[in-house]
N, C-alpha and C positions, 0 to 999 in steps of 0.2 A: 328822468328819475324812475328807477325800478319800483314796482308796487309790491307790497308785502301783505299777505293775508294770514292772520293768526287763527288757527283752529284749536280751540280749547276743549279738552275733555276733562270730566271729573268735577272736582269740588269747587267751592267758593274761593278757597285759597289759590287754586290755579287761575281763577278768573282775575284775582288781584295780581298775581304774578304776570299774567298777560298784559295787564295795564302797565306794569312796571317796564316790561319790554317795549311796549308802544311808546312810552314816555322817553325812552332812550334812542329812538330812531332819529337820526340826524340827516343822513344822506339817502334816505328811502322814504317813501310815503306809504302809509297804511291804507288798505282798502277793505271795505265790508263785502266786496264782491269777489268770491272765490275765482270765478272764471277769468277775471281780468288781471289777476295777480301773476307776477313773474316768479315770485318766491312764496312758498308755503312754509310757515313755521308751526309745527305741531307741538302744543303743550300737552303732554300725554298723562294718562292716568293708568295705574296698575293695581287698583284696590281689589278688583275681581277678575276672574277669567274672561268675563264678558267685556270688561273695559279693555283688557289686553287685546282681545279679538277685534274690537271696534277700531282701536288705534292702528293695529297692524293692517287691517283692510283699507283704512283711509290712506295710510302712507303708501301702500302699494298702488292704490288707485291714482294718487297724485303723481307718482313716479311714472306710471304708464301714460299719463297725459303730458309728459315731458316738463313737468314743473320742477323747479329746483327746490328740494325739500330739506328743511332743517328740523331737527328733532330734539326736544328737551322735555323736562318734567320727570315724574316719578318712573316712567317707563324706561328711562335711560339705563337703569340698573338691571331691568328684567329682560328687555328685548332690543335695546338700542344697538348693542353690538351685532346681534344677528341681522337686523335690518340693514345696518351699515355694511357689513361684510357681503351681503347679497346684492348690494348696489342700489338699494331703494332710496338711500339718503345721501345728500351732499355733505351734511355735517351733523354731528351729535355733540351736545354740550349739556353739562349738569346744572343743577339749581344755582350754584354759586357763580355761574358765568352769564346769567340772564341780563345783567346790567351792561354786559359787553356786547350786546346784540348787534349794535351798529358796526363794530369792527369785525365781528364774526361773519356778518352778511357780505363783507367785502373780501373775504378769503377766496383766493383763486383755486386753491387745492382742497381736496376732501380732508376732513378732520374729524377726530373723535376725542373729545375732552370729557373724561369721566368726572363724576362728583367727588369732591374731597370733603366728606362729611365730618372729618375730624376738626376742620377749622371753624366749625360752628358759625358759618357765614350768615349775616343778616343784611338784606338790601338797605341802601341808604336813600334810594330814589323817593322823591315826593311826587305822588300822582296828582296832577293838576286838575283833572276832571274825569268824570264818568259821563261820556257823551250822551246827551239826551235823557239823562236819568236824574231823578231826585233822591234815589236810594243808592248808596255806595257800599261795597264790601271793603272792610278794613282789616288787614292782617295785623294781629297784635302779637303773635308769637309763631315760632317755627319748631317743628320736631316734637317727639314724644318719648318719655322715659318709661312708659309701660312696655312690658314684654309679653303681650298677649300671643298665645300660640297661633291664633287664627289670623293675625294681622301682620302684613308685610311693611306697613308704613314707616315704623321706626328705622327700618333697614334702608329706606330710600329717601327719608327726610332728615334723618339724624336725631340726635338727642334734643330735648326741649331747651329752648332759649327764648327770652322775651325781648321785645323791642322796648326801648326806654319810653317811659310815660311821656316825656317831653316831645318825642318824635310823633307819637300817636296823636297827642293833643294838637300838635302843629298840623299834622296831616288832615285830621278831621276839621279843624278850623279853616284850613285852606279850601277844602271841598264845600263846606257850608257857605263860604263867601262866594262860591260859584253857583249856589242854588240848591245844593244837596240838603235835604231836610231829615233824612233817615239813614242811619248806618247799621250795618250788620257786622258785628265783631266776629272775625273768623281766624282760623289757624289750624294747625294739626291737632292740637289738644288745648282748646281754648281755656278750659278750667284750670290748667296748670300755670296760667299767666301770672307772672310776678314772683314765683318762688325763688328765682335767681336775682330778683331786683328789690327785695324787701317790700313787695307790694302784693296785690291780689286783684282778681277780676272785679270784686265789689268796689274797691277803692278807685280803680280806673274808671268804672262806670260813673261814680259820683262826680269825678272831675270832668268827664265828658259831658255830663248833664248841664254843666255851666256854660257850655259853648253857645254863643249867640247864633240863632238860626236852626239849631239842632232840635227837632221835635220828638224824635223817636229813636230808641236804641233797641236793637235786636241782638240776640246772642246765638252763636252756633252751638254745636253739640256739647253737652256737659256729661261728665260721669257723676253718678249719684253721690259718691263720697267727696266730690268737690263742691258740693252745695252746703255752705255753712250758714249760721244765723245771720251774719253780716249781710250775706247775699240775699237771704230770704226777706229781710227787712226792705230791700229795694223793690220787691214785688208790689209794695203798696204805692210806689211812686208812679205818677202818670207818664213819665218819660220812658219807662221800661215796658216793652211789649210783654203782655201777660201770656206768654207762651214759651215753654222750655222744651228743647229737644233733648231728651234724656237717653243716653246710650246704655241700653239694658240688654245684655247678652243672655242672662239666665237669672233665675231667682228661686226661692223656696219659701214656704210659709213658716 
């Protein structure tokens, strides 16, 4: 059985996406040792020039070591085509094909499958464990509707859409039954959670707090205008980490 090594660049959302791919391996085994892998799957980041450079260098290095390299993540839109055409990659596939990883790894010919961001894809895979960890990253939404001039992410992740509360609660419950005690809610734009589901981040957190075994909830980056009174009231609760990552680009008195 061929061994697969996942190299993850970038954010917590990418870390969860890598877990989704690992969960869908059926005819291959995942390894934590890069050197013993037959296949390298790069889950890329493109949020900065530095991220692009690091991803590009790693892909070229693995190709020179005669590894079979597959490429996914946010970098598909920005440099996937170039790396593929230069022969560094065996295959390229977008976000909406990560759950098909097992079939893609079996492809004999080189392939390039771009993202179809218009279909607003959301993964259905349930992650069964975060190996050796009592903290897990939980993706609660995907995409962003903000059009900030400095940010490329909406162009590579698509528009905002939220996972159903039911799926998130089931996912967290499953992981807590395996020993996870703390979850970090993550996504492209966490504060926008629920606007397409008649819910919001505060209501989701209240429901998560009722799950047996869950002791602590942390939250990814929030925009200042996404923090309302309902959310502020939760800061008095013991289950919510008293730390907020506020995305502040500029301000004035």
